[in-house]
Structure formats: C-alpha cells, structure tokens
PDB file of N, CA, C, O and CB in Angstrom:
ATOM      1  N   MET A   1     242.988 304.496 139.542  1.00  0.00           N
ATOM      2  CA  MET A   1     244.235 304.198 140.221  1.00  0.00           C
ATOM      3  C   MET A   1     244.472 302.682 140.246  1.00  0.00           C
ATOM      4  O   MET A   1     245.582 302.218 139.982  1.00  0.00           O
ATOM      5  CB  MET A   1     244.219 304.772 141.652  1.00  0.00           C
ATOM      6  N   LYS A   2     243.424 301.920 140.564  1.00  0.00           N
ATOM      7  CA  LYS A   2     243.566 300.467 140.644  1.00  0.00           C
ATOM      8  C   LYS A   2     244.046 299.886 139.314  1.00  0.00           C
ATOM      9  O   LYS A   2     244.949 299.049 139.293  1.00  0.00           O
ATOM     10  CB  LYS A   2     242.234 299.823 141.050  1.00  0.00           C
ATOM     11  N   LYS A   3     243.453 300.322 138.214  1.00  0.00           N
ATOM     12  CA  LYS A   3     243.854 299.804 136.900  1.00  0.00           C
ATOM     13  C   LYS A   3     245.299 300.175 136.574  1.00  0.00           C
ATOM     14  O   LYS A   3     246.030 299.380 135.983  1.00  0.00           O
ATOM     15  CB  LYS A   3     242.918 300.338 135.807  1.00  0.00           C
ATOM     16  N   ARG A   4     245.704 301.372 136.956  1.00  0.00           N
ATOM     17  CA  ARG A   4     247.084 301.813 136.683  1.00  0.00           C
ATOM     18  C   ARG A   4     248.096 300.984 137.471  1.00  0.00           C
ATOM     19  O   ARG A   4     249.134 300.591 136.940  1.00  0.00           O
ATOM     20  CB  ARG A   4     247.250 303.306 137.028  1.00  0.00           C
ATOM     21  N   ILE A   5     247.790 300.726 138.722  1.00  0.00           N
ATOM     22  CA  ILE A   5     248.697 299.909 139.541  1.00  0.00           C
ATOM     23  C   ILE A   5     248.825 298.516 138.937  1.00  0.00           C
ATOM     24  O   ILE A   5     249.928 297.978 138.840  1.00  0.00           O
ATOM     25  CB  ILE A   5     248.191 299.817 141.006  1.00  0.00           C
ATOM     26  N   MET A   6     247.697 297.930 138.531  1.00  0.00           N
ATOM     27  CA  MET A   6     247.730 296.595 137.952  1.00  0.00           C
ATOM     28  C   MET A   6     248.476 296.585 136.611  1.00  0.00           C
ATOM     29  O   MET A   6     249.122 295.595 136.267  1.00  0.00           O
ATOM     30  CB  MET A   6     246.304 296.067 137.767  1.00  0.00           C
ATOM     31  N   ALA A   7     248.389 297.676 135.861  1.00  0.00           N
ATOM     32  CA  ALA A   7     249.052 297.765 134.564  1.00  0.00           C
ATOM     33  C   ALA A   7     250.563 297.878 134.688  1.00  0.00           C
ATOM     34  O   ALA A   7     251.281 297.538 133.748  1.00  0.00           O
ATOM     35  CB  ALA A   7     248.518 298.944 133.794  1.00  0.00           C
ATOM     36  N   ILE A   8     251.057 298.344 135.812  1.00  0.00           N
ATOM     37  CA  ILE A   8     252.501 298.509 135.994  1.00  0.00           C
ATOM     38  C   ILE A   8     253.233 297.186 135.777  1.00  0.00           C
ATOM     39  O   ILE A   8     254.311 297.164 135.184  1.00  0.00           O
ATOM     40  CB  ILE A   8     252.806 299.060 137.398  1.00  0.00           C
ATOM     41  N   GLY A   9     252.659 296.094 136.250  1.00  0.00           N
ATOM     42  CA  GLY A   9     253.289 294.780 136.053  1.00  0.00           C
ATOM     43  C   GLY A   9     253.507 294.457 134.592  1.00  0.00           C
ATOM     44  O   GLY A   9     254.533 293.886 134.223  1.00  0.00           O
ATOM     45  N   PHE A  10     252.548 294.819 133.762  1.00  0.00           N
ATOM     46  CA  PHE A  10     252.681 294.586 132.328  1.00  0.00           C
ATOM     47  C   PHE A  10     253.678 295.561 131.707  1.00  0.00           C
ATOM     48  O   PHE A  10     254.437 295.193 130.810  1.00  0.00           O
ATOM     49  CB  PHE A  10     251.320 294.712 131.639  1.00  0.00           C
ATOM     50  N   ASP A  11     253.675 296.790 132.181  1.00  0.00           N
ATOM     51  CA  ASP A  11     254.547 297.817 131.615  1.00  0.00           C
ATOM     52  C   ASP A  11     256.023 297.522 131.837  1.00  0.00           C
ATOM     53  O   ASP A  11     256.845 297.813 130.968  1.00  0.00           O
ATOM     54  CB  ASP A  11     254.207 299.160 132.206  1.00  0.00           C
ATOM     55  N   ILE A  12     256.372 296.955 132.976  1.00  0.00           N
ATOM     56  CA  ILE A  12     257.794 296.738 133.269  1.00  0.00           C
ATOM     57  C   ILE A  12     258.295 295.364 132.849  1.00  0.00           C
ATOM     58  O   ILE A  12     259.492 295.096 132.953  1.00  0.00           O
ATOM     59  CB  ILE A  12     258.042 296.924 134.738  1.00  0.00           C
ATOM     60  N   TYR A  13     257.417 294.488 132.379  1.00  0.00           N
ATOM     61  CA  TYR A  13     257.826 293.147 131.973  1.00  0.00           C
ATOM     62  C   TYR A  13     258.986 293.165 130.969  1.00  0.00           C
ATOM     63  O   TYR A  13     259.953 292.428 131.160  1.00  0.00           O
ATOM     64  CB  TYR A  13     256.642 292.410 131.375  1.00  0.00           C
ATOM     65  N   PRO A  14     258.927 293.972 129.916  1.00  0.00           N
ATOM     66  CA  PRO A  14     260.047 293.959 128.956  1.00  0.00           C
ATOM     67  C   PRO A  14     261.385 294.360 129.581  1.00  0.00           C
ATOM     68  O   PRO A  14     262.440 293.910 129.135  1.00  0.00           O
ATOM     69  CB  PRO A  14     259.740 294.891 127.801  1.00  0.00           C
ATOM     70  N   ASP A  15     261.339 295.199 130.603  1.00  0.00           N
ATOM     71  CA  ASP A  15     262.576 295.670 131.227  1.00  0.00           C
ATOM     72  C   ASP A  15     263.204 294.650 132.158  1.00  0.00           C
ATOM     73  O   ASP A  15     264.428 294.520 132.199  1.00  0.00           O
ATOM     74  CB  ASP A  15     262.313 296.934 131.986  1.00  0.00           C
ATOM     75  N   ILE A  16     262.376 293.917 132.914  1.00  0.00           N
ATOM     76  CA  ILE A  16     262.931 293.007 133.916  1.00  0.00           C
ATOM     77  C   ILE A  16     262.729 291.535 133.588  1.00  0.00           C
ATOM     78  O   ILE A  16     263.358 290.676 134.205  1.00  0.00           O
ATOM     79  CB  ILE A  16     262.322 293.298 135.245  1.00  0.00           C
ATOM     80  N   GLY A  17     261.862 291.231 132.627  1.00  0.00           N
ATOM     81  CA  GLY A  17     261.651 289.846 132.216  1.00  0.00           C
ATOM     82  C   GLY A  17     260.886 289.001 133.215  1.00  0.00           C
ATOM     83  O   GLY A  17     260.907 287.773 133.139  1.00  0.00           O
ATOM     84  N   VAL A  18     260.211 289.653 134.149  1.00  0.00           N
ATOM     85  CA  VAL A  18     259.425 288.944 135.159  1.00  0.00           C
ATOM     86  C   VAL A  18     258.026 289.553 135.177  1.00  0.00           C
ATOM     87  O   VAL A  18     257.866 290.771 135.261  1.00  0.00           O
ATOM     88  CB  VAL A  18     260.101 289.027 136.580  1.00  0.00           C
ATOM     89  N   MET A  19     257.013 288.683 135.098  1.00  0.00           N
ATOM     90  CA  MET A  19     255.635 289.178 135.132  1.00  0.00           C
ATOM     91  C   MET A  19     255.238 289.432 136.580  1.00  0.00           C
ATOM     92  O   MET A  19     255.393 288.561 137.437  1.00  0.00           O
ATOM     93  CB  MET A  19     254.654 288.168 134.458  1.00  0.00           C
ATOM     94  N   ILE A  20     254.733 290.611 136.844  1.00  0.00           N
ATOM     95  CA  ILE A  20     254.254 290.974 138.165  1.00  0.00           C
ATOM     96  C   ILE A  20     252.735 291.056 138.098  1.00  0.00           C
ATOM     97  O   ILE A  20     252.175 291.747 137.247  1.00  0.00           O
ATOM     98  CB  ILE A  20     254.881 292.324 138.653  1.00  0.00           C
ATOM     99  N   SER A  21     252.091 290.354 138.990  1.00  0.00           N
ATOM    100  CA  SER A  21     250.639 290.373 139.030  1.00  0.00           C
ATOM    101  C   SER A  21     250.209 291.072 140.307  1.00  0.00           C
ATOM    102  O   SER A  21     250.303 290.509 141.398  1.00  0.00           O
ATOM    103  CB  SER A  21     250.048 288.934 138.949  1.00  0.00           C
ATOM    104  N   ALA A  22     249.740 292.299 140.165  1.00  0.00           N
ATOM    105  CA  ALA A  22     249.331 293.085 141.329  1.00  0.00           C
ATOM    106  C   ALA A  22     247.865 292.835 141.633  1.00  0.00           C
ATOM    107  O   ALA A  22     247.021 292.884 140.738  1.00  0.00           O
ATOM    108  CB  ALA A  22     249.582 294.588 141.095  1.00  0.00           C
ATOM    109  N   LYS A  23     247.567 292.572 142.875  1.00  0.00           N
ATOM    110  CA  LYS A  23     246.195 292.437 143.347  1.00  0.00           C
ATOM    111  C   LYS A  23     245.938 293.634 144.247  1.00  0.00           C
ATOM    112  O   LYS A  23     246.543 293.749 145.313  1.00  0.00           O
ATOM    113  CB  LYS A  23     245.954 291.065 144.105  1.00  0.00           C
ATOM    114  N   VAL A  24     245.057 294.513 143.835  1.00  0.00           N
ATOM    115  CA  VAL A  24     244.802 295.753 144.559  1.00  0.00           C
ATOM    116  C   VAL A  24     243.516 295.604 145.366  1.00  0.00           C
ATOM    117  O   VAL A  24     242.461 295.273 144.825  1.00  0.00           O
ATOM    118  CB  VAL A  24     244.706 296.959 143.584  1.00  0.00           C
ATOM    119  N   MET A  25     243.626 295.856 146.677  1.00  0.00           N
ATOM    120  CA  MET A  25     242.450 295.777 147.540  1.00  0.00           C
ATOM    121  C   MET A  25     242.672 296.644 148.765  1.00  0.00           C
ATOM    122  O   MET A  25     243.798 297.032 149.075  1.00  0.00           O
ATOM    123  CB  MET A  25     242.156 294.312 147.952  1.00  0.00           C
ATOM    124  N   THR A  26     241.592 296.937 149.447  1.00  0.00           N
ATOM    125  CA  THR A  26     241.702 297.703 150.678  1.00  0.00           C
ATOM    126  C   THR A  26     242.241 296.798 151.789  1.00  0.00           C
ATOM    127  O   THR A  26     242.265 295.575 151.648  1.00  0.00           O
ATOM    128  CB  THR A  26     240.328 298.313 151.074  1.00  0.00           C
ATOM    129  N   GLU A  27     242.666 297.404 152.879  1.00  0.00           N
ATOM    130  CA  GLU A  27     243.128 296.623 154.021  1.00  0.00           C
ATOM    131  C   GLU A  27     241.991 295.757 154.564  1.00  0.00           C
ATOM    132  O   GLU A  27     242.217 294.623 154.986  1.00  0.00           O
ATOM    133  CB  GLU A  27     243.676 297.550 155.127  1.00  0.00           C
ATOM    134  N   GLU A  28     240.789 296.287 154.552  1.00  0.00           N
ATOM    135  CA  GLU A  28     239.629 295.526 155.030  1.00  0.00           C
ATOM    136  C   GLU A  28     239.391 294.290 154.151  1.00  0.00           C
ATOM    137  O   GLU A  28     239.153 293.196 154.664  1.00  0.00           O
ATOM    138  CB  GLU A  28     238.364 296.423 155.048  1.00  0.00           C
ATOM    139  N   GLN A  29     239.456 294.467 152.842  1.00  0.00           N
ATOM    140  CA  GLN A  29     239.301 293.325 151.929  1.00  0.00           C
ATOM    141  C   GLN A  29     240.398 292.292 152.174  1.00  0.00           C
ATOM    142  O   GLN A  29     240.137 291.089 152.172  1.00  0.00           O
ATOM    143  CB  GLN A  29     239.334 293.797 150.455  1.00  0.00           C
ATOM    144  N   PHE A  30     241.611 292.763 152.383  1.00  0.00           N
ATOM    145  CA  PHE A  30     242.738 291.867 152.645  1.00  0.00           C
ATOM    146  C   PHE A  30     242.497 291.045 153.903  1.00  0.00           C
ATOM    147  O   PHE A  30     242.720 289.834 153.905  1.00  0.00           O
ATOM    148  CB  PHE A  30     244.039 292.665 152.778  1.00  0.00           C
ATOM    149  N   MET A  31     242.046 291.690 154.967  1.00  0.00           N
ATOM    150  CA  MET A  31     241.828 290.987 156.228  1.00  0.00           C
ATOM    151  C   MET A  31     240.733 289.928 156.091  1.00  0.00           C
ATOM    152  O   MET A  31     240.806 288.878 156.729  1.00  0.00           O
ATOM    153  CB  MET A  31     241.464 291.981 157.333  1.00  0.00           C
ATOM    154  N   VAL A  32     239.734 290.192 155.276  1.00  0.00           N
ATOM    155  CA  VAL A  32     238.672 289.212 155.050  1.00  0.00           C
ATOM    156  C   VAL A  32     239.218 288.017 154.268  1.00  0.00           C
ATOM    157  O   VAL A  32     238.822 286.879 154.518  1.00  0.00           O
ATOM    158  CB  VAL A  32     237.486 289.858 154.293  1.00  0.00           C
ATOM    159  N   MET A  33     240.117 288.271 153.331  1.00  0.00           N
ATOM    160  CA  MET A  33     240.596 287.220 152.438  1.00  0.00           C
ATOM    161  C   MET A  33     241.873 286.533 152.900  1.00  0.00           C
ATOM    162  O   MET A  33     242.335 285.603 152.238  1.00  0.00           O
ATOM    163  CB  MET A  33     240.818 287.789 151.090  1.00  0.00           C
ATOM    164  N   ILE A  34     242.452 286.956 154.003  1.00  0.00           N
ATOM    165  CA  ILE A  34     243.770 286.469 154.408  1.00  0.00           C
ATOM    166  C   ILE A  34     243.825 284.952 154.605  1.00  0.00           C
ATOM    167  O   ILE A  34     244.886 284.351 154.430  1.00  0.00           O
ATOM    168  CB  ILE A  34     244.188 287.151 155.681  1.00  0.00           C
ATOM    169  N   ASP A  35     242.725 284.335 154.957  1.00  0.00           N
ATOM    170  CA  ASP A  35     242.722 282.887 155.147  1.00  0.00           C
ATOM    171  C   ASP A  35     242.369 282.119 153.879  1.00  0.00           C
ATOM    172  O   ASP A  35     242.323 280.889 153.908  1.00  0.00           O
ATOM    173  CB  ASP A  35     241.756 282.521 156.235  1.00  0.00           C
ATOM    174  N   PHE A  36     242.119 282.803 152.775  1.00  0.00           N
ATOM    175  CA  PHE A  36     241.776 282.123 151.537  1.00  0.00           C
ATOM    176  C   PHE A  36     243.009 281.431 150.959  1.00  0.00           C
ATOM    177  O   PHE A  36     244.140 281.802 151.272  1.00  0.00           O
ATOM    178  CB  PHE A  36     241.184 283.117 150.518  1.00  0.00           C
ATOM    179  N   MET A  37     242.790 280.453 150.137  1.00  0.00           N
ATOM    180  CA  MET A  37     243.870 279.653 149.553  1.00  0.00           C
ATOM    181  C   MET A  37     244.905 280.508 148.825  1.00  0.00           C
ATOM    182  O   MET A  37     246.098 280.213 148.901  1.00  0.00           O
ATOM    183  CB  MET A  37     243.294 278.631 148.595  1.00  0.00           C
ATOM    184  N   PHE A  38     244.483 281.548 148.128  1.00  0.00           N
ATOM    185  CA  PHE A  38     245.427 282.386 147.390  1.00  0.00           C
ATOM    186  C   PHE A  38     246.525 282.915 148.298  1.00  0.00           C
ATOM    187  O   PHE A  38     247.708 282.799 147.978  1.00  0.00           O
ATOM    188  CB  PHE A  38     244.699 283.549 146.725  1.00  0.00           C
ATOM    189  N   PHE A  39     246.142 283.491 149.423  1.00  0.00           N
ATOM    190  CA  PHE A  39     247.126 284.068 150.322  1.00  0.00           C
ATOM    191  C   PHE A  39     247.961 283.006 151.014  1.00  0.00           C
ATOM    192  O   PHE A  39     249.150 283.216 151.252  1.00  0.00           O
ATOM    193  CB  PHE A  39     246.444 284.929 151.349  1.00  0.00           C
ATOM    194  N   ARG A  40     247.365 281.874 151.340  1.00  0.00           N
ATOM    195  CA  ARG A  40     248.152 280.784 151.925  1.00  0.00           C
ATOM    196  C   ARG A  40     249.188 280.302 150.931  1.00  0.00           C
ATOM    197  O   ARG A  40     250.330 280.035 151.308  1.00  0.00           O
ATOM    198  CB  ARG A  40     247.244 279.617 152.357  1.00  0.00           C
ATOM    199  N   GLN A  41     248.809 280.186 149.665  1.00  0.00           N
ATOM    200  CA  GLN A  41     249.738 279.683 148.657  1.00  0.00           C
ATOM    201  C   GLN A  41     250.875 280.659 148.389  1.00  0.00           C
ATOM    202  O   GLN A  41     252.032 280.243 148.318  1.00  0.00           O
ATOM    203  CB  GLN A  41     249.000 279.392 147.366  1.00  0.00           C
ATOM    204  N   VAL A  42     250.574 281.952 148.237  1.00  0.00           N
ATOM    205  CA  VAL A  42     251.657 282.895 147.972  1.00  0.00           C
ATOM    206  C   VAL A  42     252.581 283.010 149.178  1.00  0.00           C
ATOM    207  O   VAL A  42     253.784 283.214 149.016  1.00  0.00           O
ATOM    208  CB  VAL A  42     251.092 284.273 147.605  1.00  0.00           C
ATOM    209  N   SER A  43     252.044 282.883 150.367  1.00  0.00           N
ATOM    210  CA  SER A  43     252.893 282.902 151.557  1.00  0.00           C
ATOM    211  C   SER A  43     253.781 281.673 151.591  1.00  0.00           C
ATOM    212  O   SER A  43     254.962 281.767 151.927  1.00  0.00           O
ATOM    213  CB  SER A  43     252.044 282.978 152.832  1.00  0.00           C
ATOM    214  N   LYS A  44     253.227 280.532 151.250  1.00  0.00           N
ATOM    215  CA  LYS A  44     253.985 279.279 151.203  1.00  0.00           C
ATOM    216  C   LYS A  44     255.121 279.371 150.177  1.00  0.00           C
ATOM    217  O   LYS A  44     256.220 278.866 150.403  1.00  0.00           O
ATOM    218  CB  LYS A  44     253.049 278.096 150.861  1.00  0.00           C
ATOM    219  N   ASP A  45     254.834 280.018 149.057  1.00  0.00           N
ATOM    220  CA  ASP A  45     255.823 280.141 147.979  1.00  0.00           C
ATOM    221  C   ASP A  45     256.847 281.228 148.261  1.00  0.00           C
ATOM    222  O   ASP A  45     257.783 281.413 147.484  1.00  0.00           O
ATOM    223  CB  ASP A  45     255.128 280.428 146.661  1.00  0.00           C
ATOM    224  N   GLY A  46     256.681 281.949 149.361  1.00  0.00           N
ATOM    225  CA  GLY A  46     257.643 282.985 149.723  1.00  0.00           C
ATOM    226  C   GLY A  46     257.438 284.282 148.970  1.00  0.00           C
ATOM    227  O   GLY A  46     258.374 285.070 148.827  1.00  0.00           O
ATOM    228  N   ILE A  47     256.240 284.515 148.489  1.00  0.00           N
ATOM    229  CA  ILE A  47     255.946 285.728 147.757  1.00  0.00           C
ATOM    230  C   ILE A  47     255.445 286.795 148.737  1.00  0.00           C
ATOM    231  O   ILE A  47     254.599 286.521 149.588  1.00  0.00           O
ATOM    232  CB  ILE A  47     254.901 285.459 146.639  1.00  0.00           C
ATOM    233  N   THR A  48     255.966 287.986 148.607  1.00  0.00           N
ATOM    234  CA  THR A  48     255.591 289.071 149.498  1.00  0.00           C
ATOM    235  C   THR A  48     254.196 289.571 149.198  1.00  0.00           C
ATOM    236  O   THR A  48     253.850 289.824 148.044  1.00  0.00           O
ATOM    237  CB  THR A  48     256.581 290.206 149.393  1.00  0.00           C
ATOM    238  N   VAL A  49     253.406 289.711 150.227  1.00  0.00           N
ATOM    239  CA  VAL A  49     252.058 290.284 150.118  1.00  0.00           C
ATOM    240  C   VAL A  49     252.082 291.573 150.923  1.00  0.00           C
ATOM    241  O   VAL A  49     252.260 291.558 152.141  1.00  0.00           O
ATOM    242  CB  VAL A  49     250.929 289.281 150.642  1.00  0.00           C
ATOM    243  N   LEU A  50     251.900 292.690 150.222  1.00  0.00           N
ATOM    244  CA  LEU A  50     251.921 293.995 150.891  1.00  0.00           C
ATOM    245  C   LEU A  50     250.543 294.587 150.910  1.00  0.00           C
ATOM    246  O   LEU A  50     250.350 295.686 151.430  1.00  0.00           O
ATOM    247  CB  LEU A  50     252.894 294.954 150.205  1.00  0.00           C
TER     248      LEU A  50
END
C-alpha cells in the first residue's frame, strides 16, 4: 500500500504537470518527526501535511 500511494505522485504528473511527493507514515511516526526540519520547512512553505 505504501509503495502504491507514493507511486500516485508519479502516475498523475503527466496529467497535472506538478510532481507530488508523498511521504507515508503512521500517526505515531508523524508525531515523533513533527519537530524535524522537514515538517517545519513544508509548513513554512504553506504545503499541506496530512
């Protein structure tokens, strides 16, 4: 499932012209990593993290 979700970004690129990079993790993993630079940067850039 994780690989399929991540592949969707590549699959739809030709249709929308925007690369989507999906990061798949559990809620627990997310809570551990929420203070890491990656999440601070995407939040700063206005990118939605779901």
